[in-house]
C-alpha positions in Angstrom: -31.2 59.4 -29.3 -30.7 56.0 -27.6 -27.2 54.5 -27.8 -26.9 50.7 -27.8 -23.4 49.4 -26.9 -22.4 45.9 -28.0 -19.7 43.8 -26.3 -19.1 41.0 -28.8 -17.6 37.6 -28.0 -17.3 34.4 -30.1 -20.3 32.7 -28.5 -22.4 35.6 -27.4 -23.0 39.4 -27.6 -24.2 41.6 -24.9 -26.2 44.8 -25.6 -26.9 47.7 -23.3 -29.1 50.6 -24.2 -28.4 54.1 -22.7 -30.5 57.2 -22.8 -29.0 60.6 -23.5 -28.1 61.1 -19.9 -26.2 57.8 -19.8 -28.8 55.9 -17.8 -29.2 52.2 -18.5 -32.6 51.4 -20.1 -32.0 47.7 -20.8 -29.6 44.9 -21.2 -29.7 41.8 -23.4 -27.3 38.9 -24.0 -27.8 36.9 -27.2 -26.1 33.8 -28.6 -23.9 34.5 -31.6 -25.9 32.6 -34.1 -28.3 33.0 -37.0 -31.1 34.4 -34.7 -28.9 37.0 -33.0 -29.8 39.9 -35.3 -33.5 39.4 -35.2 -33.4 39.1 -31.4 -31.4 42.3 -31.0 -33.6 44.2 -33.4 -36.8 43.0 -31.7 -35.4 44.0 -28.3 -34.3 47.5 -29.7 -37.5 48.3 -31.6 -38.9 50.1 -28.5 -36.2 52.8 -29.3 -36.7 53.7 -32.9 -34.3 56.7 -32.6 -31.2 54.7 -31.9 -27.6 54.3 -32.8 -25.5 51.1 -32.4 -21.9 51.2 -31.0 -20.0 48.0 -31.6 -16.7 47.3 -29.9 -14.2 46.1 -32.5 -16.5 46.4 -35.6 -13.5 45.3 -37.6 -12.8 42.3 -35.3 -15.1 40.2 -33.3 -18.0 42.6 -33.9 -17.5 42.6 -37.7 -20.3 40.3 -38.7 -22.9 41.9 -36.4 -21.9 45.4 -37.5 -22.2 44.5 -41.2 -25.6 42.8 -40.6 -26.9 45.9 -38.8 -25.6 48.1 -41.6 -27.3 45.9 -44.1 -30.6 46.5 -42.2 -30.0 50.3 -42.6 -29.0 50.8 -38.9 -26.4 53.4 -37.9 -23.4 51.7 -36.5 -20.2 53.2 -34.9 -16.9 51.4 -34.4 -15.6 51.8 -30.9 -12.0 50.7 -30.4 -11.5 48.3 -27.5 -8.9 50.6 -25.9 -11.4 53.4 -25.6 -14.0 51.2 -24.1 -11.6 49.8 -21.5 -10.5 53.3 -20.5 -14.1 54.4 -20.2 -14.9 51.4 -18.0 -12.0 52.1 -15.7 -12.8 55.8 -15.4 -16.5 55.4 -14.9 -16.3 52.9 -12.1 -13.0 53.6 -10.5 -12.0 50.0 -10.8 -11.2 47.4 -13.4 -14.1 45.1 -12.7 -15.3 43.6 -15.9 -18.6 42.1 -16.9 -20.2 41.9 -20.3 -22.9 44.4 -19.3 -20.4 46.9 -17.9 -18.3 46.5 -21.1 -21.3 47.1 -23.3 -22.3 50.2 -21.3 -18.8 51.5 -21.6 -18.9 51.0 -25.4 -22.2 53.1 -25.5 -20.7 55.8 -23.3 -17.7 56.1 -25.5 -20.0 56.5 -28.5 -22.0 59.2 -26.7 -18.8 61.2 -25.8 -16.6 60.8 -29.0 -17.8 62.6 -32.1 -15.0 61.3 -34.3 -15.7 57.5 -34.2 -15.7 55.7 -37.5 -19.2 55.1 -38.9 -19.4 51.6 -40.2 -20.3 51.3 -43.9 -21.3 48.3 -46.0 -18.4 46.3 -47.5 -18.4 45.2 -51.1 -18.1 41.6 -52.1 -14.4 41.8 -52.7 -13.8 42.7 -49.1 
């Protein structure tokens, strides 16, 4: 199972794919626009057995998480506090880049069995 961590921002999202041992398989930064979902899915199609981990799936990552769920992808919500803690512990420093953040999101998803699985929202939400 490949875990794809997403570090969302207002203007762009960074994705990092990790194998089961936590090794980075790839990284992609996409603009947060109409083409974002198709670009991410095209990039990720080489890993059909995948799960998405989105930092703040109820916040900045909400739209992307919902669009992934609508495409029948499995999406986990990773709280920003857990991702930040994982980044600090993994590297021993607080250095922050979008790629490091996205990898930290994926590592949290790999190590935490109790993360919330994102489901589709109804129209009233």
